[in-house]
Residue, then its C-alpha position, 0 to 999 in steps of 0.5 A: m852244603a859246606t863250601y871248600l876253597d881250592f886249597e882245601n881239596k884234601i880236607e873235602k875228600i876226607q870229609e866225604e869219606i867220613v860221611s860215607a863211613h858214617a853211612i855204613a856205620n863203620m866207626s873204626a874207619v870214622e875214628s881213623l879218618q878223623k885223625d887223618l882230618q886233624k892232621e890235614v887241617n893242621k898241615t893246611f892251615g898251619s902254613l897259609s899264604d897271605f892270599q889264602k887268608l884273604q880267601l878265608a876272610r871273604h869266604p861265603d860261609r864266614p859269619y857276618s855281623l848279623d850272625y854274631i848279633k844272634l849268637i852273643m846278644d840278648d834282647a837285641y833291638e835294631i835302630h834304624g835310620d840316620r834321621a836325615f835321609r834314609d836307613d842304610p841296610a849295609i850298617l846294622c845298629y843294635i842295642g841289647w845285652i852281651g854277657g849281662q853288659k848293656t851294649m850298642l853293637i854296630g856292624e857292617q853286613k854283606g848279606r847272603g844270596v842275591k836278594n840280600k846282597i843287593k839289599r845290603n849293597f854287598g856290605m858297602p855303606n852309603p853316607e847315611g849308614y855312617r851317619k846312622a852309626l854316629r847317631a847310635v854312638r851318640m845315643a850310647e854315650k848319652f846312656d853310658i853304654p859301651v860300643l862294639m863295632l864289627i868291621d866287614t866291608p870291601g869299602a864305602y860305596p863309591g857311587l854317584g849318589a853316595e858322593e853327592r850326599g857327602q861320603s867322605e865328609a860322613i867318614a871323616k866326621n865319624l873319625f873326628e867324633f868317635a875319638a872323643v866319645k866318653v864310653p868304651m869303644i871296641s872294634v873287631v875286624i871279622g872279615e874284610g876291613g876295606s879302606g875308609g869304609a872300615l875306618a869309619i867304624g874303626v876308631g876306638d880304644k881297641l882295634a882287634m882282628m880275627r885270625y883270618s881277616v884283612f885290613a887294607v887301604i885298598s883291595p889287592e885287586g885294585c892295587s894290582a890294577i893300579l901298580w901293574n895293570d894286571p889283575s893276575k898279580v893279585e897274590a903278589a899285591t896281597k903279599a906286598l900290602k901286608i894286610t893280614p893280622n900278624d903283619l899289622k900287629e907287628h907294625g903297631l896298626v892293630d892291638d890284638v889278633l883273636d884266635e878264631p878256630l884254626i879251620g876258620a870261623h865259618r866251620d865253628k861260628q859259636t866258638s868264634a862268637d864267644v872269642v869276640k864276646t870275651y874280648f869285648l867284655e874283658n876290655v870294657k871291664a879294663l876301660r871301666e877302671l879308668t876315669i873318663d879323662e884317662m880313657l880319652d887320653k889313652r885313646y888319643e895317644h893310641l890314635t896319634s901313635v899310628g904312622a909318623y907326622s911333623e908339625 
């Protein structure tokens, strides 16, 4: 069954009426209700608040990395382990074909259902996950394979074991190493982009966000707890943080906003996957027209243009 958010109550009601009309074969009513549904969708989703976009980014039915892999990648083969400690199920590494282009795909996976959520650690990678990602990227570089990275995490896991095994060092090393990888690197935020957990697989030639995704240094809940010691101010924190795609693009922090279906990626997963696939292939083609030195120079300029600093 579809899951509806609180601001989708009218849409849910019309959908139920459409199902009832179908059940009694009243096709004229179905046609009329379909028009009403489209009007309500345009009205509701045409004026979403930042907090409502955050809710969509966290929607339980939203496609995760594994869904995208199944929809856009052929002959996908999973790569396991960091060759140092263990395999981290919160990060997926697959090699396969996307539209005839051999690709290394790295994605963060939250998991569905209690069992899988625990297995995937709710999409919060440990350091071995980031080291696995680095191993996969080095392999891609060795065989001249472009890399697609799908970001979807509330953040890197802050547990004691993760800190003991060098969580911050693993993230920092990825930032350093990815900046100099000699193959095209494309990152897309498909849901939540949380703090260093997102940055660790977010360094590349292009950083894009789906229409209903967020990218933040801290969760709105964490922000409201620190600033106001009041969890009820999550909506105010969400607005103040400027974590939605259009705000971030306006500030030059992301390159592109990808138009997933207006009603949300979870309502039309195939179209959303096709949007990601097209974006990846178009950018790989453009980057392949550059020499390696030109590509790395542009990547360096792109990364150092963020923010301000003095020497």
